[in-house]
N, C-alpha and C positions, 0 to 999 in steps of 0.2 A: 723510511726516509721522511724527513720533515718537510713541511710546505716551503720553507725558505730555501732548503737544498734543491728542491725541485725547481723553484723559481730561478735560482742561480744557474742551474744547468740549462734551463730554457733561454735565459738571457745570453749565455755564451753561444748557444746554437743560433739564436737570432742575430747575434753580432756577425758570426761567420757567414750566415746566409745573406745578411745585408751587404757585406763586403763583396761577396761573389756576384750578387745581383747587381750592385751599383757599377762594378767594373764592366759587366756584360751589357748593362743598360746604356752606360756611357758610350761603349763601342758601337752598339747598335744605333744609338741616336745620332752619333756623329756621321754615320754612313748612310743615313736614311734621308730621302728627299720627300717632303710633303708637297703635293701638287693640288691642294684643295682650291687654291685661287685660280687654277687653270680649268676648273670644272664649271660647266654651264648647267643651271637647273632649268628643266623644261617645265613650262607652265601648263596648267590644264589638269583634267581628271584622267587617270590612266588605269589600265589593268595590267595583267602579267604578259600579254601577248599583243602589243601594238605593232602596226606595220612600220616598215622603215620609212615610208612616205610620211606617215603621221608624225614620226619622231623628228624627221628632218625639217618638216614644215612648221613645227611647234614654236611658239615664242620662247625665247631663252633669256635667262638672267644670270649674270656671272656671279659666282660665289665671292663674297667680300673677304672670306677668311679661309685658312687652311682647313678649318674644322667645319664641315657641312652640317648645318642645323636644319634637319628636315621635319622637326616637330614630333608630336605624339598623337597623330590622328589615325594611325593604322592603315592608311591608304598607300597605294603604290606611288612611288616617286622615281622619276627618270632624270638622269643627268648625262651630259655629253662631255667627253674628253677628246679634244681634237689634236691630231698629230703626235700623240704620245708613243704609238708604235714606231713611228718614223724616228723620233728623238731618242727613245730608250732601247730600241732593238729587242734583244732577247731577255729583257728584264721581266719582273713579275709586278703586277699591280696588286697591292694588299689593302683591304678595307680593315683598318686596325681597330676593330670593335667586335665584340661578341653579341651585340644587341640586335643584329639583323636576323630575321627569321627566314627570308627568301631573297635570292639574288638571281637576276637574269643578266647575262653578259652577251651583248650583241656587238660584234666587230664588223665594220663596213669599210669598203675601199671604193672610192669613186661612185658612191650611191648603190653599191652592190653588197649584199650580206656575205661576209666572209666566214664568220664563225658565230655560233649561238651556243651558250651553255647555261643550264639552269640547275640550281642546287639550293639546298637550305643552308643557313648561316653556320650552324653547328653540326658539322658532318661527323659520322662515326670515325673513330680514330684510325681504323685500318684503311679508310678511303682517302685520307688527307695527304699522306706522304710526309716525309720528314721535314721538308721545307715549309710546309703550309702552316704548321702549328694549329692554334685554335681560331685564327682569323681567316675569313674568306680571302683566298689568293687566286689570281688569275694570270696565266701566261699571256704576255702581249703578242707573242707569235712571230716576232721579228719584223724587220722593215721590209716593205715591198714598194714597188714603183707606183705610188698612188699620189694623185694630185690632191685628193681629199681623204685623209685618214681619220675616221671618227669611231670612237668606242662609246656605246650607250650602255649604261648600267641602270637596271630596274631594281629598286630596293623597297622592301616592305617589312614592317616589324610591329609587334604588339607592345613595344616599349618605346621609350624616348629614343629618337634616332639621331645620334650625333656621330658622324662618319669622318674619321681622319683618313685621307687617301694618301698613300705613299708608294713609291716605286723603288725596288731594290733588286739586287742580284740574289740568286738562290743561296749562295754562301752567306750573305748578310742576313737573309731571312732565317736561315738555319741557326746562325749564331744568336740572333734575337730570340727565336723560339726556344733554343736550348736554355738560355738564361732565364727566360720566363718559366719554363717547366721546372728548372732547378729551384727557382724561388718557391713555386707552389708545392714542390715535393717537400722542401724543408717545412713549409707552412703546414702541409698536411700531416707530416710527422710530428711536429710540435703539438698540433691540436689533437692528434690521436693520443699522444702521451698524456696530455692534460685530461682528455676524456676518460681514458682507462684509469688513470690515477684517481680521479674524483669518483668514478664509478665504484672502485674498490673501497674508497672511503665511505661511500653511501652504504654499502653492505656491511661495513665495519661498525660505523657509529649509528646507522639507521636514522640519520637526520634527513628529513624530506628536502631540506634546502640543497643538499648535494644532488639529489635526483633532478630537481628543477634546474640546477646549474649544469648538469650533464646535458639535459635537453636544450638548455639555452646555448651551451657551447656547440652542440651539434647543429643547431639552427644557424648560429653565426658562421661557423666554418663552412657549412653547406652553402650558405648564401654567397660567401666570398668565392668559393670554388665554382659555383654555377654561374655567377656573374662573370667569371673569367672564362667560361665556356668549357669547363672540364666535365660537365655531365655526359659528354659524348663518349667518355671511356667506358661507360656502363651500357650494355646492350639494351636497346629499346628506349633509352633515355635521350637519344640525340634529337636533332631538330627535324627529323623526318617523321616523328610520331606525334600523336595528339598530346601525350604527356610531355614530350620533350619541348614542345613550343611553350607550354605553360609551366614548366618546372621552375624557372626563375621566379615566377609569381608565387607558386605554392611554397617554395622555400622561404620567400620573403615574408609571407603570412605566418608560416610556422616560426620563423625566427622572431618576428614581432610579438607573437602571442606568448612564446616561452620567455622572452625578455620581460614582459609585463608580469607574468606569473612569478618569475624569479625575484624581481625587484619587490613585489608585494610581499613575498615570503621573507626575503632577506632583511628587509627594513621593518617587517611586521606593521605595514601601513594600516591594516584593518584596525589595529589597536592604537598605534602611535601617530598615524596620520590619516584619519578616515576621509578627509577631503581629497587628498591625493589618491587614496584607494579608489574612491568613486570616479575621479577623473581618468585614472588608468583603465578602469573597467569600461568607461565610456569609449576610450581609445580602442580597446580591444573589440568593442562592438563594431567599430569602423572596419576592422579586418573582416568581419563577416560580410560587410557591404562589398569589400574588395573580392571576397570569395564568390559572392553572387554574380558580380560583374564577370569574373573569370569563367564560371560555369556557363554564363550566358554567351560567352565568346567575345565580350567586350574587353579584350586583353589590355588595350591602352588605358581605358578607364581604370581597370584594376591596378595597372602599374602606377598610374598617377596617384591613386588613393594610398597605395602602399608607401610611396615616397613621402606623401604628405604626413601620414601617421608617423613615419620614421623621424621626420623633422620635429613633430610634436613631442617626441620622446625626450626633448630637452627638459621636460618636467622632472626627470630623474634628478637633475642637479638641485633644484630647490627642495625636493623631497628628501634627498640625502642630507642636505644642510639641516633641515627641520628635525630629522631623527638624530643626527650627530649632536645637535644642541641638547637633546634629551639624555645624553650620556652614552650612546652606543658608538664606541670607538670604531667598530668595523665599517660604519657608515661613511667614515672618512675615506677609507680605501675605495669604497664603491663610488664615492664622489670623484676621486681622482681618476679612477679607471674609466668611468663613463664620460668624464669631461674630455679625456683624450680621445676616446673612441667616438663620441658624438661629434667632435671636431672633424674627424675624418668622414663620418657619415654626412655631416653638413656639407663638406666639400664635395662628396660624391653626389648627394641629392641636388645640391646647388648646381653642379655641373650638368645635371640632366635637364634643368630648367633654364640655364643661362649659357647660351653659346657666345661666340664672338671673340674667344681667346685662341691663342695658338694651339695647334693640334697636339704638339709634343707634351704640353702640360697635362692634357687629358690622360696620357699614359701614366705619368707620375701620380695623378689623382687616383687612378684605378688601383695603383699599388699601395696607396696610403691606407685604405680600409683594412686590408689584411694585416699590415704592420700595426695599425691601431688595435685590431682585434687581439693580436698576440699580447700587446702591452696590457690590454684590458683583462684578458684571461689570467695573466700572471698576477696582476694586482688583486683580482677577485679570488684567486686561489689563496693568496696570502690573507685576504680578508676573511675567507671561510676558516682558514687555520687559526687566525686570531680569534675568530668568533668561538671556535671550539675551545681554545685555551681559556677564553673568558668564561665559557660555560663550565669548564673544569674547576676554575677558581670559585665560581659561584656555587657549584655543586659541593666542593670541599667545604666551603664556608657554611653552606646549608646543612651538610652532614654534621659538622661540629655543633651547630646550633641545635640540630635535631637530637644529637647525643646529650647535650646539656638539658634540653627540655625533657628527654626521655628519662634521664636520671632524676630530675625534679619530679616528673610524673610518677616514677616508681616509688619515691619516698612518700608522695602525697597518697598514692594508691594504698601503701602499707598502712598509713595512718587511717585512711578512710575505711580500709578493710576491718580494722579493729573496731572502729565505731559501728560499722555496719553489722559485724557479727553480734555485738551486744544488742543492737536494735532488732536484728533478725530473730534473735532468741526471744526477746520480749514480744515481738509481733507474732512469733509462732505460737507462743502460749495464748495470746489473745485470739488468734485465728482458730486455734483448736476449740477454745471455749465458744467462739461464735459459730463454728461449724457444728458443735453439739446442739446449740440452740437452734440453728437453722434446720438440722435434721429433725429435731422435735417439732419445729414449726411446720416442716414439710409434711411430716406424718399427720399432723393435725389438719393441715390444708387438704391433704388427700382424703382423710376421713370426712372432712367438712364437704368436700366436693361430692363424694359418694352420697352423703346425707342430703346435699342440695338436690342432686339428681333424683333421689328417692322421694324427697319432699315434693318436688315438682310433679313427680309421677303420681304420688298419693293425692296431691292437690287436684290433679286432673281426675283421678278416680273419685274423689269427693264430689267434684262437680257432676259426675255421672252416677252418683249413688241412687238418686231417685229413679233413674232409668233402669239401673241394675236391679233395684228392689222390685220395680214393676215387672222386669223380665223374669225374675225368680218367682214372683207371686203367681204369675200365669200358670206354670206347671204345678206349683205347690197347691193352688186352689183347685186345679183340675184333679190332682191326686186326692185331695180331701173330699171333694164331692163324689168322686168315683168310689171312694172307700165307703161312704154312707150308702150309696146305691148298692154297692157289692154286699154290705151287711144285710140289707133288706132281702136281696136275692138269696144270700146265704141262709137266712132264716126260713125262706120258703123251701129251699132244698133240704134243710135240716128237718123241717116238718115232714116232708115226703119220706126222707130217710127213716124218721122215727116210725111212721106208719108202716113202712116196709119192714122194719126190724120187728114190729110187733106181730107180724104174720107168722103162723106156724102151720106146718103141713098136716098136723093131726087135728086141727080145728075142724068142726063140722061146718061152720059157716065161712070157711076160707074163701069160697067163691064170692060171697056177698062182700067180704072185706076187700077182696081185690077189686071188685067192681066199685066199691066206695073209694078206694085209693085212686083208681083211674079217674073217677069223677072229680076228686080233689085236685089231681094233677091238671085236669082240664081247667078247673077254676083258677088254679095258680098260674096257668100258661107257662108250664115248666120249660117247654121248648124255647120260648122267647127268653126266659130267665137264664138258661144255659148260654144262649147266644150273647146275651147282654153281659154275662160274667166274663166271657172271652174278650168282648170289646173293652170292658172296663179294665181288665188286666193289661191289655195292650196299651191303653191310654196311660195307665199308671206307669208302665215300663217306659213309654216315650217321655212322660214328664220327668221321670227320674233321670233318664239319659240327658235330657235338655238341661236339667238342674246340674248334673255332673259336668256337662260341657262348659256351662257358665262358670262354675267353680274352678274348673281346670284352667280356663282362660284367665280368670282373676289371679290364680296362683302363678301362672307363667308371667303374667304382666307385672305383678307386684314383686317379683323376685329380685334380689340384689346380687349381681354377678361379680362385682369387684373387677379385678383385672384378668380373671380366668376366662378362657375361651372354650366353648364346646361346639360340637357339630350340630347344626340346625339347618332347617329348610326355610327360606324366606317366605315361601307360600304359607307354611304352617304358622309363622309368626304373624303374617298379615291376617290370616283367618282368626287367630286368637284375639287380635286387636279388634277385629270387626265384631267378634262376639260381644265385646263390651260396648262398642259404639253403636251397634245396629239399632238397639231399642231406642236410644236417644236421638238417632238421626232419621229413623224411618218416616217420621211425619214432617221432617224439615227439609229433606233433600232427596233427590233421586240418586241412590248410591249404586253404581255399577262396578262389577269386579271381573277382570279378565286376567286370570293367572295362567301363565304358560305351564304346560304339563312336564316339560323337560328340565325344570330348574333343579340343579344338583344341590346337595348339602354343602355347607361351608363352615369354616371355623369362625365363630363370632361370639358375641355376648348377647344372648337372646333377650334378656330383660331390658337392656339398654336400647336395643333395636325396636322393641315394642314401644318404648317411650318415644323414639323417633317417629315411628309410623302413626301413633296415636296423635302426636302433636301436629304433624303435617295434615292428617285427615281432618282433625278438628278445625285447624285454621282454615282449611279449604271450605268446610261446611259454613264456618262463620263468615267467610268472605262472600259466599253466595247469599247469606241471610241479609247482608247490607245492600243488596240490589233490590230493584222493584219487581223482580221475578216472583211468580207464585211458587209454592213448594214443589209442584209437579214439574216446573220448568228449570228449577235449580238442579245442577248436575255436578256430581263428584265422581270421577272415574279413577279406579286403581288398577294398574296392570303391571305384569312382570314379563321380561323378555331375556333371552340368552343371546348375547351379541359377541362379535369378534372385534376387538379394538386393538390396533397396532400389533396384530398377530397373536393376541392373547384373548382367552375366553373370559367373559365377565357377565354378571347378572345386573340388569337395570330395572329399577322400580320407579314407576311414574305415578304421581299424584296430580291429577288435572281437574281444574274447576273452571266454571264460567262466572266467577265472582267479579269483584270490583277491580282486580288487578293492582299493579304497583307502578309508581313512577321510578325513574332512574335514581332519584335522590333517596327514595325509601328503600329501594333494593340495595343501595350502598351501605345502609345502616341496619338492616334487619337482623344481622348476626351480632350487633353490639349488645352487651349486657344491659338490661333494663330499658332498652328501646322498645316502644310499643305504639301501635297506632289505635289501640283500643281505648275506650273511655276509662277514666279513673276508677279503680276498684275491679275492673274486668280482667286484668292480666298483670303479671309480674314483669314481663319483658325479658324473662330468662329462658323461655321455651326454645326459641330458635338458636340462642347462644349455646344451650346444652346440646341441641341437635347437631350443631356444627362441630363441637368438641367430640361427641360420640362418633360421628362419621370420620373425623380426622384420625381417631384411634383405630378405625377399621380400614384406613387407607382408601376410603371411598371419596368419590368426587360428587359435588352437588352443583347442578346447573339449573338456572332459573330462567324461564322464558315468560315475561309478563309485561303488560303495558296497560295503562288505565282504561277501564271499561271493556277489556278483552279477556279477562281472566288470567289465571297463572298455571304454569306447569312446572313442577319440581321433579327433576330427573336425578335419581341417585344411582351411581354406577359402582358396583362392588367388584373388585378384582378377585379372581379365583386362584 
């Protein structure tokens, strides 16, 4: 079903509803008597339970109009009706408004209370009876022989209190109530149809405008029904509950907020009218003020704020005109719909602020807003349908343009692909040539890097050559001098052995020869000679072992590992490095070594790690030499530990010194190639850069703790 068909059906229903309602309304109005001018308003401040004496003695002011305007202060107001029971007998007194929250009915005869009834304005439907409808109605109780017949009415409301008073028979009230219920039944049916229809459209087209329209429609319909007092049909929503008293206010806030959201979305004011968009958002913030008043119990302040914001919604008209001028045709429908509805809103809101007119016109005004909302919803549904049709046309046009552009792009793509294929082929050949050159360059760089590391290592060894030569000369000189002493001792032993060999058993002077041999042995001190030979051989063996240890350390240190990894123990690598360094450092610094015995072997490149250890230890010793400390006070400490870090086992090597230390600026640059703090000619600036690269290859971390004048500690952590 199209939007226009739905609108036509709704128009027909509205016409039938209007004819039935107008005939019923006319019949009810003709037979209804308004007695507002017979009412006396009691002056003073009142509560819900004044005494009859206080009421009868209060100052009174006669109402100038059939419509009692009691204001919007939320206080109790008392009015007096004199001799109405006597004049109207068994009729009913009706307060023809749903805006009353609480009513107290006190009937007196000759200064004696005859009847008292208290109830809330909007009673549950099952407690009203057929004749009462939605308005508070009170039986007059019939005429009695009273010289002074007075009815006192106490009224209190959290809304604007305009009270039409009328007296009618039960049949007349029933006819009026039936016509009113019939009107709002049709109204509810029409609004439900509109709501369900647009809800289905929302799930069909998935346009958020329809969802906001459904919420807006629910707010408008709910506000009309609740203002008419029909919230009492729902259990717990009548005037006897906390929510029931505030329900008209809540639905007014909901209706206002959803109206602003729908208008902003429908007119796209954020883009097409940003000034109006900001103004509407500011109005929406006023609803939050009304909500605060409502929760604080300031019902009248909340009602006043809601009505003021409703009147300010007149901004929809210039906003619609503004967007319509930009070419959005659906804005015209919104303009017409809101103009009609806002006229009825203005009439209703104005009636709440301006009394002084006949009571019967208030009844017509109360029916104007529902009729206006029906007209508005029909026009807005047509507007939304027109908006969808416009979107369809724009979408079809956009698809045609997209198809044209797609075909053009396809042709351009084919042409470009041919050009790209030729270029790719050429570039591929060039890239292959460049890749070959890059691979060759990479191999050269890798070889150069290994040579650079080895050169740095050999340069360090060259600096230590004198110390190594001295270290080797000590055992070699000892072996040489021991060999000479051993030769002399060997000559003595050889002489004794020669004499001993010359002895024969058959010689006659063998005893003399033995005696001479013993004397010679005493002269040569053969016992000392044999002891000395043993000591010399032991010394030669120690010297040879020392020489072998130094040579082995040099062989380990100077090896080129490349990228291959072997199992090695960090303690062994440190000891081989110290073999080379000890002779050059022993007179310069106090070198202490603390190696943990439980250090396991690990896969590494031993030669490169020797380079790391030698570089760090040498730098530490040189840092202490720059201080004013004596050699015995200079300290370099090397230690190893097995640690647990983040649940994993690792080995930590620490090189600690009490040298000059480093500033933060120096620490930030020490790993940069060619950066050095040494004098010109004393260093290349590559040592620590190479150290960092080697440690990165071993996935080791290097932490530095140093400050000027406090020494430095280098902590190397190797994962296992």
